[in-house]
C-alpha positions in Angstrom: 47.6 -34.4 -6.7 49.9 -31.3 -7.5 50.9 -30.3 -10.9 54.5 -30.4 -12.2 56.3 -27.8 -12.6 58.5 -27.1 -15.0 61.8 -26.5 -14.3 63.2 -23.1 -15.6 66.6 -22.7 -16.9 68.9 -19.7 -15.9 70.5 -20.5 -19.2 69.9 -22.5 -22.5 72.0 -21.6 -25.6 70.2 -20.8 -28.8 71.5 -23.9 -31.5 69.4 -24.8 -34.5 69.3 -26.8 -37.4 72.4 -24.1 -39.0 74.6 -25.1 -36.1 73.5 -29.2 -36.8 73.7 -28.5 -40.7 77.8 -26.7 -40.6 79.0 -30.0 -38.1 77.5 -32.1 -39.7 79.5 -30.6 -43.6 83.2 -30.6 -40.7 82.3 -34.6 -40.5 81.7 -34.9 -44.3 85.0 -33.4 -45.2 86.6 -35.6 -42.5 88.9 -33.0 -41.0 87.5 -32.4 -37.7 90.0 -31.2 -35.8 92.4 -27.9 -35.6 91.7 -27.1 -39.6 90.1 -24.5 -41.3 87.4 -23.7 -40.3 89.6 -22.5 -37.2 90.9 -20.7 -40.1 87.7 -18.8 -40.7 86.3 -18.6 -37.8 89.3 -16.9 -36.2 89.4 -14.4 -39.4 85.3 -13.7 -38.8 85.9 -12.9 -34.8 88.5 -10.7 -35.8 87.3 -8.4 -38.1 83.8 -8.4 -35.8 85.5 -7.8 -32.9 87.7 -4.7 -34.7 90.9 -6.8 -33.5 93.6 -7.3 -35.5 94.8 -10.9 -34.9 92.4 -14.0 -33.6 93.8 -17.1 -32.3 91.1 -19.9 -31.8 91.9 -21.8 -28.1 90.3 -24.5 -26.3 88.3 -22.1 -23.7 88.6 -18.8 -22.0 91.3 -20.6 -19.3 93.6 -21.4 -22.4 93.6 -18.0 -23.8 94.4 -16.0 -20.7 96.8 -18.7 -20.0 98.8 -18.2 -23.9 98.1 -14.3 -23.4 100.1 -13.7 -20.3 102.2 -16.3 -21.6 103.1 -14.7 -25.0 103.2 -11.5 -23.1 106.5 -12.7 -20.8 104.2 -12.8 -17.7 105.8 -15.0 -15.3 107.4 -16.3 -11.8 108.4 -12.7 -9.6 105.8 -10.9 -11.4 102.5 -9.4 -9.6 99.1 -9.5 -11.7 96.8 -7.6 -10.6 93.3 -9.3 -10.9 89.7 -8.7 -9.8 88.8 -11.0 -6.7 85.1 -10.7 -8.5 85.4 -12.9 -11.1 85.4 -16.7 -11.8 88.5 -18.4 -10.7 90.3 -18.5 -13.9 90.7 -15.4 -14.2 93.4 -15.9 -11.0 94.5 -19.2 -11.8 95.9 -18.1 -15.3 98.3 -15.7 -13.4 99.1 -18.9 -11.2 99.3 -21.5 -14.3 102.3 -18.9 -15.3 104.2 -18.4 -12.0 103.2 -15.1 -11.5 101.6 -13.8 -8.2 98.0 -12.9 -8.4 97.1 -9.7 -6.5 93.2 -8.8 -5.3 91.6 -5.8 -6.5 87.9 -4.4 -5.2 85.5 -3.2 -7.5 82.7 -0.9 -8.8 79.8 -1.5 -7.0 77.4 -0.8 -9.2 78.8 -2.5 -12.7 81.0 -5.3 -10.7 84.4 -4.1 -12.5 87.7 -3.4 -11.2 88.8 0.5 -11.6 91.4 3.4 -12.0 91.1 3.4 -8.2 91.1 0.0 -7.4 93.4 -1.0 -8.9 95.7 1.8 -8.3 95.4 0.7 -4.3 97.3 -2.7 -4.7 99.9 -2.3 -7.2 103.2 -3.5 -6.2 106.1 -2.9 -7.6 106.6 -6.3 -8.7 103.1 -5.5 -10.6 103.7 -6.4 -14.2 100.2 -6.9 -15.3 96.4 -6.2 -14.8 93.3 -8.2 -15.7 90.5 -6.4 -16.1 86.9 -8.3 -16.7 83.9 -7.3 -18.4 82.1 -8.7 -16.0 78.6 -10.8 -16.7 78.7 -8.4 -19.9 79.2 -5.1 -18.3 81.7 -3.1 -20.5 84.9 -2.3 -17.7 85.8 1.4 -18.3 88.9 1.0 -20.0 90.0 4.7 -20.6 91.2 5.4 -17.3 92.8 2.3 -16.0 95.0 2.5 -19.5 96.0 5.5 -18.8 97.4 4.3 -15.4 99.1 0.9 -16.9 100.2 2.5 -19.6 102.4 5.5 -17.7 103.5 2.4 -15.5 104.1 0.2 -18.5 101.6 -2.2 -17.1 100.1 -5.0 -19.5 96.2 -4.5 -19.8 95.0 -8.0 -20.5 91.0 -8.0 -20.8 88.9 -11.1 -20.0 86.3 -10.7 -21.8 84.8 -14.5 -21.4 81.1 -12.6 -21.2 81.5 -9.9 -23.0 80.9 -10.8 -27.3 78.3 -8.5 -28.1 78.4 -5.8 -25.1 80.2 -2.1 -26.5 82.9 0.2 -24.9 82.4 4.0 -25.9 81.1 2.4 -29.3 83.3 0.3 -30.5 83.2 -3.8 -28.9 84.4 -4.6 -26.1 87.9 -5.9 -25.7 89.5 -4.2 -28.4 91.4 -1.7 -26.5 93.5 -4.2 -24.3 97.3 -5.6 -25.2 95.7 -8.7 -25.4 91.8 -10.3 -24.7 90.5 -13.6 -24.2 86.9 -14.6 -25.1 84.8 -17.5 -23.6 82.4 -19.4 -26.2 81.4 -22.2 -22.6 77.6 -23.2 -22.9 76.1 -20.3 -20.4 77.7 -16.9 -22.7 76.3 -15.5 -25.7 78.1 -17.4 -28.2 78.7 -20.9 -27.8 81.2 -23.6 -29.3 80.2 -26.1 -26.8 83.8 -25.5 -25.2 86.3 -23.1 -26.8 87.8 -19.5 -26.6 90.0 -17.4 -28.3 92.7 -14.7 -28.1 92.8 -11.5 -29.7 95.5 -8.9 -29.8 96.9 -6.0 -32.0 100.2 -7.6 -32.4 101.0 -9.5 -34.7 104.5 -11.3 -32.7 102.4 -12.7 -29.9 99.5 -13.8 -32.2 102.0 -15.7 -34.2 103.5 -17.4 -30.8 100.5 -17.5 -29.3 99.2 -20.1 -32.4 102.6 -21.9 -32.1 102.2 -22.4 -28.4 98.6 -23.6 -28.4 99.9 -26.3 -30.8 102.7 -28.3 -28.5 105.1 -25.1 -29.8 104.9 -27.1 -33.2 107.4 -25.2 -36.1 104.6 -26.6 -38.4 101.1 -27.5 -37.1 98.7 -30.3 -38.1 97.0 -28.4 -40.4 100.3 -27.4 -42.7 101.8 -31.1 -42.3 98.6 -32.7 -43.7 98.6 -30.2 -47.0 102.0 -32.3 -47.9 102.0 -35.3 -48.9 105.8 -35.8 -47.6 105.1 -33.8 -44.5 108.0 -31.1 -43.5 110.0 -32.6 -40.3 108.6 -29.9 -37.2 110.3 -28.1 -34.3 109.5 -27.8 -30.7 110.5 -24.2 -30.3 109.9 -24.1 -26.7 107.2 -25.9 -24.1 104.3 -25.6 -25.4 100.3 -26.7 -24.8 97.5 -28.6 -26.0 95.1 -25.4 -26.5 93.4 -25.8 -29.8 89.8 -25.6 -30.7 88.7 -28.4 -33.4 87.0 -27.6 -36.5 83.4 -28.9 -35.2 83.5 -26.4 -32.6 84.8 -23.5 -35.2 82.1 -24.6 -37.2 79.6 -23.9 -35.0 81.2 -20.5 -34.0 80.9 -19.6 -37.3 77.1 -19.9 -37.1 76.8 -18.8 -33.7 79.0 -15.4 -34.9 76.2 -14.6 -37.4 73.4 -14.7 -34.7 75.4 -12.5 -32.5 73.2 -8.6 -33.0 70.2 -11.2 -33.1 71.0 -12.6 -29.8 72.5 -9.2 -28.1 68.7 -7.6 -28.9 66.5 -10.3 -27.9 68.7 -10.7 -24.1 68.2 -6.6 -24.1 64.7 -7.1 -25.0 64.4 -9.5 -22.0 66.5 -7.3 -19.8 64.6 -4.2 -20.1 61.3 -6.1 -19.3 62.8 -6.8 -15.9 64.2 -4.0 -15.1 60.7 -1.9 -15.9 59.0 -4.6 -13.8 61.1 -4.2 -10.6 61.6 -0.8 -10.9 59.5 0.3 -8.0 61.2 -2.5 -5.5 63.6 -0.6 -3.0 65.0 -3.9 -1.5 66.6 -4.6 -5.4 69.0 -3.2 -7.2 69.1 -4.2 -11.3 72.6 -4.6 -13.4 72.5 -1.5 -15.6 74.3 -0.2 -18.7 76.8 2.3 -17.5 77.0 5.9 -19.3 80.0 4.7 -21.6 78.8 1.6 -22.7 76.4 -1.1 -23.3 76.1 -4.5 -22.2 75.1 -8.0 -23.7 73.6 -9.1 -20.5 75.1 -12.2 -20.3 74.0 -12.2 -16.9 71.2 -9.9 -15.5 72.2 -9.7 -11.8 70.3 -8.2 -8.8 71.9 -7.2 -5.7 69.0 -8.1 -2.7 69.6 -4.9 -0.5 68.8 -4.6 3.2 65.6 -3.1 2.8 64.2 -6.1 1.3 62.3 -8.2 3.5 64.2 -11.7 2.6 68.0 -12.2 2.1 69.5 -13.1 -1.1 69.8 -16.7 0.1 66.0 -16.9 0.3 65.3 -15.5 -2.4 66.8 -18.4 -4.5 64.8 -20.5 -1.8 61.7 -19.1 -2.9 62.6 -18.8 -6.9 63.8 -23.0 -6.6 60.8 -23.8 -5.1 59.2 -22.5 -7.7 61.3 -24.5 -10.2 63.2 -21.3 -11.1 67.1 -21.9 -11.7 68.5 -19.1 -10.5 72.4 -18.8 -9.2 74.1 -17.1 -6.5 76.3 -14.2 -7.8 79.9 -13.5 -9.3 82.2 -15.2 -6.4 84.8 -14.4 -4.5 87.7 -15.8 -5.4 89.9 -14.8 -2.2 87.4 -16.4 0.1 88.0 -19.9 -2.0 90.1 -22.6 -0.4 92.7 -22.4 -3.0 93.2 -18.6 -2.2 92.5 -18.3 1.0 95.8 -19.6 2.9 98.0 -18.6 -1.4 101.0 -16.7 -1.2 99.3 -13.3 -2.9 99.0 -9.8 -1.0 95.2 -9.9 -0.1 93.9 -5.8 0.5 90.5 -5.2 1.7 87.8 -6.3 -0.7 84.2 -5.0 1.0 82.3 -4.4 -2.3 83.7 -7.8 -3.6 82.4 -9.3 -0.2 78.8 -7.3 0.0 78.4 -8.1 -3.7 79.1 -11.9 -3.3 76.9 -12.4 -0.8 74.0 -10.4 -1.8 73.5 -11.2 -5.3 71.8 -13.5 -7.4 71.6 -14.4 -11.6 68.1 -14.5 -13.0 67.4 -16.9 -16.0 67.6 -15.0 -19.0 67.9 -17.2 -22.6 66.9 -16.1 -26.2 64.3 -18.6 -26.3 62.4 -17.1 -22.7 58.3 -16.4 -23.1 56.2 -14.0 -21.7 55.2 -16.1 -19.4 58.7 -18.0 -18.1 59.7 -14.5 -16.9 56.5 -13.7 -15.5 57.7 -17.3 -13.3 60.3 -15.4 -11.6 58.8 -12.0 -11.0 56.0 -13.3 -9.6 58.2 -14.9 -7.0 60.4 -11.7 -7.2 57.2 -9.3 -6.6 55.3 -11.8 -3.9 53.5 -9.3 -1.7 55.1 -9.3 1.3 58.4 -11.2 0.0 
């Protein structure tokens, strides 16, 4: 009888007693919805990311939605987005009535560049959404130069970016507005949740209203008075709020962020060193202008490799290892295959989507866990 193989996950959040205690404290307080812990998390996150304003939300998707809404993007506008990204990036443009226009990406980073963006600009382009794909920082300076000269808004989708740096600063600090994710697959988690950051005080103020049905006085403000002030609904808003339960976890996680990133970079270095001699695999690396948090450690299976990407995934699965296919190509999904947007030729996107996979990487990963993954990848004759 063969031994049962323990499944190795692709990601596992690093949560412990501190997060448990923080949540218990919120429950004991009696205030579990959006309140003082959310405000504290926003303040701490803004300081850590070197930005002026932070607005907590229910997800990165809702943060992206608010980002485009407060910037005035809407029907009749084109928004350039990478197809090589989770579908939420394009969806956010669709939510505000704009048209997503797909740009190709750099084969080394998986990110859009000034060149790939310029190729798909239209007379209606009013915003560009750039993504720090898998935690690899986007080269923002050249993109800002291109867009600023044309009065085009730059939105950064830093869903995977907490702890990554660009030219010595946290990613997201140089965009007009940035959205962050705290999903369990991300570096810093609140279970679900997101954040909008921006240097624009008026955008932050409006985002705070819009996330809470556009009420003139939020729930926390009304709760502070025995006779609550009469609220007004100033425009059509949304329910995009974070809870204090989530924010309490986020505050603890934010304090762990440097340690989490250091551990992920250590594990990534082990993968990179072990795979350095394999001519059939290309691994993700730091770009020259910044550092990645290795939210995803992705590998491209080249033509020189004896197995296809899907065959490598199958071999890993047979060994009980949960790897994942690489980033999706949104323009090939049924939801966008027949949409009215302009779709240019995206050869790099389609190649990376077809040939990349994401390897397991998480804080608690043991050397033996990485050994299981590498044994499959480096199997003789494989």
